[in-house]
C-alpha positions as CSV (number, residue, x, y, z in Angstrom):
1,M,-17.0,26.2,-3.0
2,L,-15.0,25.1,-6.0
3,D,-13.1,28.5,-6.0
4,L,-12.0,27.8,-2.4
5,A,-10.9,24.2,-3.3
6,I,-8.9,25.2,-6.4
7,L,-7.2,28.2,-4.7
8,G,-6.4,26.1,-1.7
9,L,-4.7,23.4,-3.8
10,L,-2.8,25.9,-6.0
11,Q,-1.5,27.6,-2.8
12,E,0.1,24.3,-2.0
13,S,1.6,23.8,-5.5
14,S,1.2,24.9,-9.1
15,M,-0.6,22.3,-11.2
16,H,-1.9,21.6,-14.7
17,G,-5.6,20.8,-15.1
18,Y,-5.4,17.1,-15.0
19,E,-3.3,17.1,-11.8
20,L,-5.7,19.6,-10.3
21,R,-8.8,17.5,-11.0
22,K,-7.1,14.4,-9.5
23,E,-6.1,16.4,-6.4
24,L,-9.7,17.8,-6.1
25,A,-11.0,14.2,-6.2
26,T,-8.6,13.1,-3.5
27,K,-9.2,16.2,-1.3
28,L,-12.9,16.3,-1.6
29,G,-13.8,12.7,-1.7
30,A,-17.5,12.1,-2.2
31,I,-17.9,15.6,-3.6
32,R,-15.6,14.8,-6.6
33,A,-18.6,13.5,-8.7
34,A,-19.5,17.2,-9.3
35,I,-16.1,18.1,-10.7
36,S,-15.9,17.4,-14.4
37,Y,-13.6,19.0,-17.0
38,G,-16.7,20.9,-18.1
39,T,-16.9,22.4,-14.7
40,L,-13.2,22.7,-13.9
41,Y,-12.0,24.7,-16.9
42,P,-14.7,27.4,-17.0
43,T,-13.9,27.9,-13.3
44,L,-10.2,28.2,-14.0
45,R,-10.9,30.7,-16.8
46,R,-13.0,32.8,-14.4
47,L,-10.4,32.7,-11.7
48,R,-7.7,33.7,-14.2
49,G,-10.0,36.6,-15.4
50,A,-10.3,37.8,-11.8
51,G,-6.5,37.8,-11.5
52,W,-6.5,35.1,-8.8
53,I,-4.5,32.6,-10.9
54,I,-2.2,32.8,-13.9
55,E,-1.1,30.4,-16.5
56,A,2.6,29.8,-15.6
57,G,3.6,27.9,-18.8
58,E,3.4,24.3,-19.8
59,A,4.2,21.2,-17.8
60,A,7.6,19.6,-18.5
61,A,7.7,16.8,-21.0
62,G,8.3,14.2,-18.2
63,A,5.2,15.3,-16.2
64,E,2.4,12.9,-15.5
65,E,0.6,11.7,-18.6
66,V,-2.4,13.7,-19.6
67,P,-5.5,12.1,-21.2
68,P,-5.5,12.7,-25.0
69,L,-9.0,14.3,-24.8
70,T,-7.7,17.2,-22.6
71,S,-5.5,18.4,-25.5
72,R,-3.0,21.2,-24.9
73,R,-5.2,22.8,-22.3
74,G,-4.4,19.9,-20.0
75,R,-0.7,20.8,-20.0
76,V,-1.1,24.4,-19.0
77,V,0.3,25.0,-15.5
78,Y,-1.8,27.2,-13.2
79,K,-0.3,29.2,-10.4
80,I,-2.0,31.3,-7.7
81,T,-1.3,35.0,-7.5
82,A,-0.9,37.2,-4.4
83,E,-4.5,38.4,-5.0
84,G,-5.5,34.8,-5.2
85,K,-4.0,34.1,-1.8
86,E,-5.9,37.0,-0.4
87,R,-9.1,35.7,-2.0
88,F,-8.5,32.2,-0.5
89,A,-8.0,33.6,2.9
90,E,-11.3,35.6,2.5
91,L,-13.2,32.5,1.4
92,L,-11.6,30.4,4.2
93,A,-12.8,32.9,6.8
94,R,-16.5,32.7,5.8
95,A,-18.8,30.9,8.2
96,G,-22.2,31.6,6.7
97,P,-25.2,29.3,6.0
98,E,-23.6,28.0,2.8
99,T,-20.8,26.4,4.9
100,Y,-23.4,24.3,6.8
101,E,-24.7,22.6,3.7
102,D,-23.3,19.2,2.6
103,A,-21.0,20.4,-0.2
104,G,-20.0,23.7,1.5
105,F,-19.2,22.0,4.8
106,G,-17.2,19.2,3.0
107,V,-15.0,21.7,1.2
108,H,-14.4,23.9,4.2
109,F,-13.7,20.9,6.4
110,A,-11.0,19.7,3.9
111,F,-9.1,23.0,4.6
112,F,-9.7,23.1,8.4
113,A,-6.0,22.8,9.1
114,R,-5.6,26.2,7.6
115,T,-8.7,27.8,9.1
116,D,-8.6,29.7,12.4
117,R,-10.1,28.1,15.5
118,A,-13.0,30.5,15.9
119,T,-14.1,30.0,12.3
120,R,-13.9,26.3,12.6
121,L,-16.0,26.4,15.7
122,R,-18.7,28.6,14.0
123,I,-18.9,26.2,11.1
124,L,-19.1,23.1,13.2
125,E,-21.8,24.6,15.4
126,G,-23.8,25.7,12.3
127,R,-23.4,22.3,10.7
128,R,-24.6,20.7,13.9
129,R,-27.7,22.8,13.9
130,K,-28.4,22.0,10.3
131,V,-28.1,18.3,10.8
132,E,-30.2,18.4,14.0
133,E,-32.9,20.1,12.0
134,R,-32.7,17.4,9.4
135,R,-32.8,14.7,12.1
136,E,-35.9,16.2,13.7
137,G,-37.6,16.4,10.3
138,L,-36.9,12.7,9.7
139,R,-38.2,11.8,13.2
140,D,-41.4,13.7,12.5
141,V,-41.8,11.8,9.2
142,L,-41.3,8.5,10.9
143,A,-43.7,9.4,13.8
144,R,-46.5,10.6,11.5
145,A,-46.2,8.5,8.3
146,T,-44.9,5.1,9.3
147,E,-48.1,3.3,8.5
148,R,-48.3,5.0,5.0
149,L,-44.8,4.2,4.0
150,D,-43.8,0.9,2.3
151,A,-41.0,-1.1,3.9
152,Y,-38.2,0.1,1.7
153,T,-39.1,3.8,2.0
154,L,-39.4,3.4,5.7
155,E,-36.0,1.7,5.8
156,L,-34.5,4.6,3.8
157,Q,-35.9,7.1,6.2
158,R,-34.5,5.2,9.2
159,H,-31.1,5.0,7.4
160,G,-31.2,8.7,7.0
161,L,-32.1,9.2,10.6
162,D,-29.2,6.9,11.7
163,A,-26.8,8.9,9.6
164,C,-27.9,12.2,11.1
165,E,-27.6,10.8,14.7
166,R,-24.1,9.6,14.0
167,E,-23.1,12.9,12.4
168,V,-24.4,14.9,15.4
169,R,-22.3,12.8,17.7
170,W,-19.3,13.2,15.5
171,L,-19.8,17.0,15.4
172,E,-20.3,17.2,19.1
173,E,-16.9,15.5,19.6
174,L,-15.2,17.9,17.2
175,I,-16.8,20.9,18.9
176,A,-15.7,19.6,22.3
177,N,-12.1,19.2,20.9
178,E,-12.1,22.7,19.4
179,R,-13.3,24.3,22.7
180,S,-10.6,22.4,24.7
181,G,-7.9,23.2,22.1
182,R,-7.4,19.5,21.1
183,A,-6.9,18.4,17.5
184,P,-9.0,15.4,16.3
185,E,-7.4,12.1,17.1
186,G,-6.7,9.7,14.2
187,R,-8.5,6.4,14.4
188,P,-7.0,3.2,13.0
189,S,-9.0,1.5,10.4
190,G,-11.4,-1.1,11.8
191,S,-11.4,0.4,15.3
192,P,-14.6,0.2,17.3
193,Q,-15.0,4.0,17.3
194,E,-15.0,4.0,13.5
195,E,-18.5,2.4,13.4
196,D,-19.9,5.4,15.3
197,S,-18.4,8.0,13.0
198,P,-20.5,9.3,10.2
199,P,-19.6,9.1,6.5
200,P,-18.3,12.4,5.0
201,P,-21.1,14.7,3.9
202,G,-22.5,13.6,0.5
203,S,-21.3,10.0,0.8
204,T,-23.4,6.9,1.4
205,R,-23.0,3.6,3.2
206,D,-24.8,0.3,2.9
207,I,-28.2,0.4,4.5
208,P,-27.9,-1.6,7.7
209,E,-29.8,-4.8,8.1
210,R,-32.6,-4.8,10.7
211,P,-34.2,-7.7,12.4
């Protein structure tokens, strides 16, 4: 999934490592916690070894300041190659089980604007099945083990179930839009609909209060 994200960003613009990490954090949101320099630079070396990116020189002196600990490596500019663009297109077209998991779905969804409609629909439907399975598992736990769970564990299970139910509704709306050929409509912050939309996969919200 990190290969897809890096190649997708470099297809938009060449970047040095510090810029790339910041853009990954912006693009991937809640998934950014998994992206450290210790993860990023080995991945960049592997992509370069595969011929999918090249080092295109150093950033200009006036470029955005790089943290001292990144040393010279932080100033190397990475550029995607023609082979890298082909690899990105190949990864983008995948719609297997890995794209239904939290991290995989989040990365693919971030690049849905460049994904063909049929692939978007397969991924959304697969994600919906995944979340529905998770929802049914939580319902089963609540039905069978309510009396054996302490109040806080029970509240956590209910919170997870609420999140699954919200995400299923959100996915159903997206699937309906894809089938009708409509793009998702932007929602202003604080609108009533916003409360029904789920957080991005991998993120958390405050546990709601219950009477």
